[in-house]
N, C-alpha and C positions, 0 to 999 in steps of 0.2 A: 617528630620532625615538623618543623614549621616552614610554611611556604609564605613568602611575602609577595604581595602584589606590587609589581613595579609598573608605574605608568609607562605604557609603550605607545608611541605615535602610530596610529593606524594608517597604514599605507594602502591606497587604492590598488586595485588590480592593474597590472601593467597595460592591459588593453584599454583602460580608461584614463591612464595617467596623463595623456596629452589633451584632455578636454577640461573645460571649466564650465561653470553654471551658465554664464552668458551664452556660450556657444550652444549648449544643450537647449536652452530656451529658444534661441533663434531657430535651431534645427526643428524643434517641436512645432513652432509656429509655421515654418515653411512646409513641413509635412502635412499639417492640418489644412493649409491652403491648397496644396496639391491634391489631397484627398477630396476636398470639397469640389474643386474644379473637375476632377475625374468623375465624381458622382454626377455632377451637373451634365457633363458630356455624355455619360451613360444614359441618363434619363431623357436627354434630347436626341439621342441617336435613333435613326429610323429602324434599325434592327431591333433595338430594345422595345420600342413602341409597338412594332409589329408582332414580336413574340409575346408580349404581355397583352396586346390587344386593346390598349388604351392610350390615347393621346395625352392624357392629363397626369401621367406618372411623374412628370417633372415637379409636381406640387409636393412630393415627398422630400424634396430637397430642403425645405424649411426645417424639418426635423433633424436632418444631418448637420446643417449649419448650427442649429441651437445646441445639439449634442457636442459638437466640436468646440464651440465657444465656452460651454460649461466646463468641459474637460480642461481647456486652457486656463479658465478662471481658477479651477481647483488647484491646478498644478503651479501656475505662475503667481497668482495673487494670494491664494490661501496657503501656498507652500506645503500642500498635502499630496505630494506625488507618491506613487507606489504602483502596485499592480492594478491595471485598469479594470480587471474583473472585480477586484475588491472594492474599488471606487464605485462601480456600478451597483453593487449590493448595499452600499452605504449612503448613496446620494439619491434622494427622492426625485429631484429634477431630472437627473439622467434616466432614472427608471421611467418617469412619465414621458420623457422624450422618446425613449426606445419603444414604449407601448404605443405612443401616438404614431410613430413611423410604421410599426407593424400593422396597426389597425388600418391606417391609410393605404398602405401597400396592398393589404388583403382586399380592401374595398375596391381599389382600382383593378385588381387582377380578377376577382371573382364576382363582384356585385355589379359594378358599372362597366359594362362591356359594350 
């Protein structure tokens, strides 16, 4: 018995049938902007500064912005989208940005009070 491979047009799932790449890129940029603004608002809120015990926690925002911009660069410029966790394991800049954020956040919470 022989089976012949017949080229078949790959159809996307029905749930993503109404989207195109331009819409997804715009949505990704919009969500990145919303995430950055939400994080800035969190770090500037009185409740967060009081619970953390440090007025300078807003300085960690730099790492969030750098991480988001790098993620957008990988996705939109280099066209290497995929699982974000996989990107994190493969991209040295994202790793250093995350490490910088963790060290800075730890410093503001536990060392500089």
